[in-house]
N, C-alpha and C positions, 0 to 999 in steps of 0.2 A: 323558105326561109334556112338560112344557113346553120348549120349546127356545129356545135365543137369537133363531134368525131370527125366532121368533114375538114378540118385543120390539125386535127391533134398529129403528133409524133405519136406514134404505136410503141408500146414494151419498151418504155424510155429506161434509164439505167436506174437500177433500184442496189440497194444495199441495207446492211442491218442496223440496229442500233447499238450494238455493241461491236463493230468494225474499230476497227483504230484509225485516226481520223491521218496518220501518215498513209497506211492501206489504202484510203480512201482517195489520198490527194494523188498516189500511184496510178489507181484507176482513173481518175479527172486525166490525167495527164495521156495514159495510153488511150484512153475511150474518146478522147477530145471531148469533155462535157466540161459543163461548169455547175455541175450540181447533183446529185443523189436525191431520189425519192427514196425515202425509207421504210420499208416494211419490216412487218411483226415478223415474216417469216419468208422464203421465198415460195414455199408450196403455197400459201394463201394469199402474198401479195398484197396483204392488207395493211393499207396505210398509217403510219404511225407518225410521220413527219417528213421534211425536206431538208436537204444540207446543201450547201452551194461554198462556193470557193471563197466567197466575201466571208461566211460565217468560219472558216479556215482563219482566213489571213486576218481577221479581228478579234475573234474569242479564243484563236489559238496562239498563233505567232505573236499577235499585239500585245497579248496579255504576258507572253513568257513561258505558256506552257508545254508541256513536251507533245509534240505530234505522234510519239509513240507511246505516250500511257495513255492520253484524250481519247478518250470513245465518243463515237458520233452524238450517243444519247444527248451527251452534255454541251453540247453548243447547237444542233439542229431548231429550227421552229418544230415543236409539235404541234399537232392537229392542225396543219395548213388548210388555210380556205380551197375550196374543191369545187368543182365544177362535174356534170354529168353530161355524157355520150348526146344527147336530144338537147341539150340545154341550147338557147340561142346565142350564138357565137357574137353579137352586135351587144347582147344583155353580159355575156361574161367579159368582151373587152374594155366595157365600160367599166367592172368591178375590178379588173386588174388597175384599170386608170384611178378608181378611186380608191383604192388600197395600196396602189403605189407598189405593183406586184408583178414580178416579170414573166412567173413562171406558176400555170394553172396546172395541179395536177388533174387527171380525169381518171374519175373512177365510176366502177358500177353502183349497183344499190347495194350491194355488200362491203362497199368503200374497197375493193379491190382494185388494185394501179390497171389502168387500162392503157393509158396515153399521157399524154402532158401539152400545154398549149402555152408555147414559148413565145414571149412578146416580138423580142426581134425576128424570127421566122417569119411573125404572120405580117410583118414588115416588109420582109426580103421579098414574099409572096405577091404583095399588093404592087411592088415600082419593078418596074422591069428598064434598065438604060441601054442603048447600044450606042457604042463607041465606033468612031471612022475609025481611017488607017491612021490619021495623026493622033489619036486616044483623046479625039474631040468628041462630045456628046454628040450626036448627029438624032437622035431619038431616046423619048421619054414616053413610057408608057403607064398610066396610076390605076389601078382598079378599083375602081369607085364604088364597089356590090355594097359596102355598108354605109348606114348613114355618116356615121364617126368618122367617115374616113374624108369627106370633101372638104372640109376645113385644110384636116392635113396636105390633100391633093394638092389645095391651090398655094400653101403657104411651098410644097416641096418646087412646083411650078415655077414660084416664084423666085427661090435661092438658083435655080438651074438657068432661069431666064439671068437671073443678074451674073454669073459664071461664065454664059456665052457672051454676054456683052463687053465681061472684060478681056474673056480671047479675042474676042473681034478687034477688041480695040489694043489691045497687047500686039497682036499680028500685023497690026497695021504702020503700026509706030516704028520707025527707021532710027539709025543714028543720028542721020541729017535732022530730025525732030530736036534732039537730044543736046544740037548745036546751034541751036536757035540763040539770035543775039536779043536778049528783052530789055529794056531800059529798065533799071536801077529801082525805079519805083515800082515796076510790074514785079519784081523779083521779094521784093520785100522790106 
């Protein structure tokens, strides 16, 4: 059984509830992240919330509030849904889907932050695409270790197959094909 600790990002980005939104937005940019787990104190890393770039956009900028004066505690999600390191990853991914959450903080038994599971990273870890020298897809690997991914994998393979067919078709067309004389009735 795969567990959350097998795929979590260790030591995720954290901030404090009384940090300004402006400072956090600057850190998001410099650290290239789109979230911060909000902790009570850096020393204890006890989770109290999560704030995302979407929170900043909708709850501050969208409402015309000051990014300098607004504190994270006013826009964060309080008491976010969490998981533990030894939780089954398949069940955690199902919870992510059912709650429509893209980020799951991973905490220890004292609710101290130890990691985070990010949906996009899980998907990236499941798909490997190899391109040839012409930048066409030459190989696609989808790791179907979890039961819930088999339908997803089938859909991705179907999409890639369609793109490959379109690439092959467009490569086979020539300018001569465009100049074909068709009867007026066939054109429309």
